[in-house]
C-alpha positions as CSV (number, residue, x, y, z in Angstrom):
1,M,-2.7,0.5,-25.8
2,S,-2.3,0.1,-22.0
3,R,-4.1,3.6,-21.3
4,L,-6.9,2.6,-23.6
5,L,-7.5,-0.9,-21.9
6,L,-7.3,0.9,-18.5
7,A,-9.9,3.5,-19.6
8,T,-12.1,0.9,-21.1
9,A,-11.9,-1.2,-17.7
10,F,-12.9,1.9,-15.8
11,F,-15.7,2.5,-18.2
12,F,-17.2,-1.0,-17.8
13,L,-16.6,-0.7,-13.8
14,A,-18.6,2.4,-13.8
15,L,-21.5,0.6,-15.7
16,A,-21.3,-2.3,-13.3
17,S,-21.5,0.2,-10.2
18,Q,-24.8,1.4,-11.4
19,A,-26.4,-2.0,-11.9
20,M,-28.7,-3.4,-9.3
21,E,-30.5,-6.7,-8.4
22,V,-34.2,-6.4,-7.5
23,Q,-36.6,-8.9,-6.0
24,V,-40.3,-8.2,-5.4
25,Y,-40.3,-9.5,-2.0
26,G,-43.9,-8.8,-0.7
27,L,-47.0,-7.3,-2.3
28,F,-50.1,-5.5,-0.6
29,P,-52.7,-3.2,-1.6
30,N,-50.9,-0.1,-2.6
31,M,-47.6,-1.2,-1.2
32,A,-44.7,-3.3,-2.1
33,I,-41.7,-4.6,-0.5
34,L,-38.4,-4.7,-2.7
35,E,-35.2,-6.0,-2.1
36,V,-32.5,-4.0,-3.8
37,N,-28.9,-5.2,-3.9
38,G,-29.7,-7.1,-0.7
39,K,-31.3,-4.0,0.9
40,Q,-35.2,-4.0,1.9
41,R,-37.3,-1.2,0.5
42,K,-40.8,-0.5,1.6
43,L,-42.9,1.5,-0.8
44,H,-46.2,3.1,-0.9
45,V,-47.7,4.2,-4.2
46,G,-46.0,7.2,-5.4
47,E,-42.7,6.6,-3.5
48,S,-39.4,5.8,-4.8
49,T,-36.3,4.0,-3.5
50,P,-32.7,5.7,-3.2
51,E,-32.0,3.8,-6.3
52,G,-34.7,5.3,-8.3
53,I,-37.3,2.6,-8.5
54,K,-40.9,4.2,-8.3
55,L,-44.0,2.1,-7.2
56,I,-46.8,3.2,-9.6
57,S,-49.5,0.5,-8.3
58,A,-49.6,-2.5,-6.4
59,N,-52.0,-5.4,-5.3
60,S,-51.5,-8.8,-3.9
61,D,-50.7,-10.1,-7.5
62,E,-48.3,-7.8,-9.2
63,A,-46.5,-4.3,-8.8
64,V,-46.2,-1.7,-11.5
65,L,-42.6,-0.3,-11.3
66,E,-41.2,2.7,-12.9
67,I,-37.2,2.8,-13.6
68,K,-35.8,5.5,-15.8
69,G,-39.2,6.5,-17.1
70,K,-40.1,3.0,-18.2
71,Q,-43.0,1.1,-16.3
72,V,-43.0,-2.6,-15.9
73,R,-45.1,-5.3,-14.1
74,H,-43.5,-7.8,-11.8
75,A,-45.2,-10.6,-9.8
76,L,-44.4,-11.7,-6.2
77,G,-40.9,-13.2,-6.2
78,T,-39.9,-11.9,-9.6
79,R,-36.0,-11.1,-9.6
80,F,-34.5,-8.6,-12.2
81,S,-31.6,-6.7,-13.0
82,A,-31.9,-2.9,-13.4
83,T,-29.8,0.2,-13.7
84,T,-29.8,3.0,-11.0
85,V,-31.1,6.4,-11.6
86,T,-28.6,9.0,-10.4
87,N,-29.9,12.3,-8.6
88,N,-28.4,14.2,-11.7
89,E,-30.7,12.3,-14.1
90,R,-34.1,13.1,-12.5
91,K,-36.0,15.6,-10.7
92,G,-38.3,14.8,-8.0
93,E,-42.0,14.4,-9.1
94,A,-45.3,13.1,-7.9
95,R,-47.7,11.2,-10.3
96,I,-51.4,11.6,-9.3
97,W,-54.4,9.6,-10.8
98,P,-57.9,10.7,-10.2
99,Q,-60.1,8.8,-7.5
100,K,-63.9,9.3,-7.9
101,G,-63.0,12.6,-9.8
102,M,-60.5,13.9,-7.3
103,Y,-56.8,13.9,-7.3
104,T,-55.8,12.6,-4.0
105,M,-52.4,11.1,-2.8
106,P,-50.8,10.5,0.5
107,G,-47.9,12.8,1.7
108,A,-46.5,14.3,4.7
109,I,-46.4,17.7,6.4
110,N,-43.6,18.3,9.0
111,Q,-42.6,14.6,8.3
112,Q,-46.1,13.2,9.6
113,S,-48.3,11.5,7.2
114,V,-51.5,13.3,5.6
115,Q,-53.8,12.7,2.8
116,F,-53.6,15.4,0.1
117,M,-56.3,16.5,-2.4
118,V,-54.9,18.8,-5.2
119,D,-56.9,22.1,-5.5
120,T,-55.8,24.3,-7.9
121,G,-58.4,26.9,-6.6
122,A,-57.0,27.0,-3.1
123,S,-54.5,29.5,-2.1
124,W,-52.8,27.5,0.4
125,V,-51.9,24.2,1.9
126,A,-55.2,24.1,4.0
127,M,-56.1,21.8,6.8
128,N,-58.7,21.6,9.7
129,A,-58.0,22.4,13.3
130,N,-58.0,18.8,14.2
131,T,-55.3,17.8,11.5
132,A,-53.2,20.8,12.6
133,R,-53.2,19.7,16.3
134,R,-52.2,16.1,15.1
135,L,-49.2,17.7,13.3
136,G,-48.2,19.6,16.3
137,I,-48.9,23.0,14.8
138,N,-49.7,25.3,17.6
139,F,-51.8,27.6,15.2
140,R,-53.6,29.7,17.8
141,Y,-50.2,30.9,19.2
142,E,-48.0,30.9,16.1
143,G,-50.4,31.7,13.5
144,Q,-51.9,35.0,12.2
145,Q,-55.5,35.0,12.4
146,G,-57.9,36.1,9.7
147,T,-61.1,35.0,8.1
148,A,-61.9,33.4,4.9
149,T,-65.3,32.7,2.9
150,T,-66.1,29.1,2.6
151,A,-69.4,27.3,1.4
152,A,-70.3,27.4,5.1
153,G,-69.9,31.1,5.4
154,Q,-67.2,33.3,7.2
155,V,-64.8,31.1,9.2
156,S,-61.7,32.0,11.3
157,V,-58.4,31.0,9.5
158,Y,-54.9,30.9,11.1
159,M,-52.0,31.5,8.6
160,V,-48.8,29.3,9.5
161,K,-45.6,28.4,8.1
162,L,-45.1,24.6,7.3
163,Q,-41.6,23.5,7.9
164,T,-41.8,20.8,5.0
165,V,-44.5,19.6,2.7
166,R,-43.8,16.3,0.9
167,I,-45.9,14.5,-1.9
168,G,-44.3,11.8,-4.1
169,E,-40.6,12.6,-4.5
170,I,-41.1,16.3,-4.0
171,E,-40.4,18.0,-0.7
172,L,-40.6,21.6,-0.1
173,Q,-39.6,23.7,2.8
174,N,-41.2,26.8,4.4
175,V,-44.7,26.5,2.8
176,D,-47.4,29.0,3.5
177,G,-50.4,27.0,5.2
178,A,-53.9,27.8,6.6
179,V,-55.5,26.3,9.5
180,I,-59.4,26.4,9.3
181,D,-60.9,26.7,12.7
182,A,-64.1,24.9,11.9
183,P,-65.6,21.7,11.0
184,A,-63.9,20.7,7.7
185,D,-62.9,17.5,5.8
186,N,-59.8,15.6,7.1
187,Q,-58.1,15.8,3.7
188,V,-55.3,18.5,3.3
189,L,-55.9,20.8,0.3
190,L,-52.8,21.1,-1.7
191,G,-53.2,24.8,-2.9
192,A,-51.1,27.3,-4.9
193,S,-48.6,28.1,-1.9
194,F,-47.1,24.6,-3.0
195,L,-48.3,24.2,-6.5
196,N,-46.7,27.7,-7.8
197,R,-43.4,26.2,-6.7
198,V,-43.5,23.2,-9.0
199,E,-44.4,22.2,-12.4
200,L,-47.7,20.9,-13.2
201,H,-48.5,18.9,-16.4
202,R,-51.4,16.8,-17.5
203,D,-50.9,13.3,-19.3
204,G,-54.3,12.1,-20.0
205,Q,-56.0,11.7,-16.9
206,M,-52.8,11.8,-14.8
207,M,-51.6,14.8,-13.1
208,L,-47.7,15.2,-12.9
209,L,-46.1,17.4,-10.5
210,R,-42.2,18.0,-11.0
211,E,-39.7,20.2,-9.1
212,K,-38.7,23.2,-11.0
């Protein structure tokens, strides 16, 4: 009997260890500040806390949070209890909604912020020369020069290796990139060199990228 009681006690202790207390501490357009078990977590849309709370949307009135696959709305100052999501329970993912017909989302290359636009027709993660310089990519020295055909005609392109590319909760290493040495949009194209390494699903208008 004592062994059974001891096992039961450990069971409930394990459940308690996964519980967390959450407060919506601050709300801004596309950003929220949460307090999770006394620790402050700053989230932009698409990002998640280490405890597994994901910010789906936010404005000055409320935040939509996703916890263990369920989305809930919480106003400023709301306190609630939730359960953590362990790393074994979920894979990294990015949920992207269309904006003016384009699937765009903030992310990072080599740990520096960029604005991605998903382009299933692009071969690489592609950017203009100014963006590459901002990211510290010495494409003229480190890259392999070639040419590509764009709407503006033939342009010089430098093939480079990107140390890390991150969007949402997904971060891949050693991703093939292309620097277009010509006037181009500041948005970075998230092309096949990244997309072929993740699972891509559609849920209505939403595009879901998930680690394989």
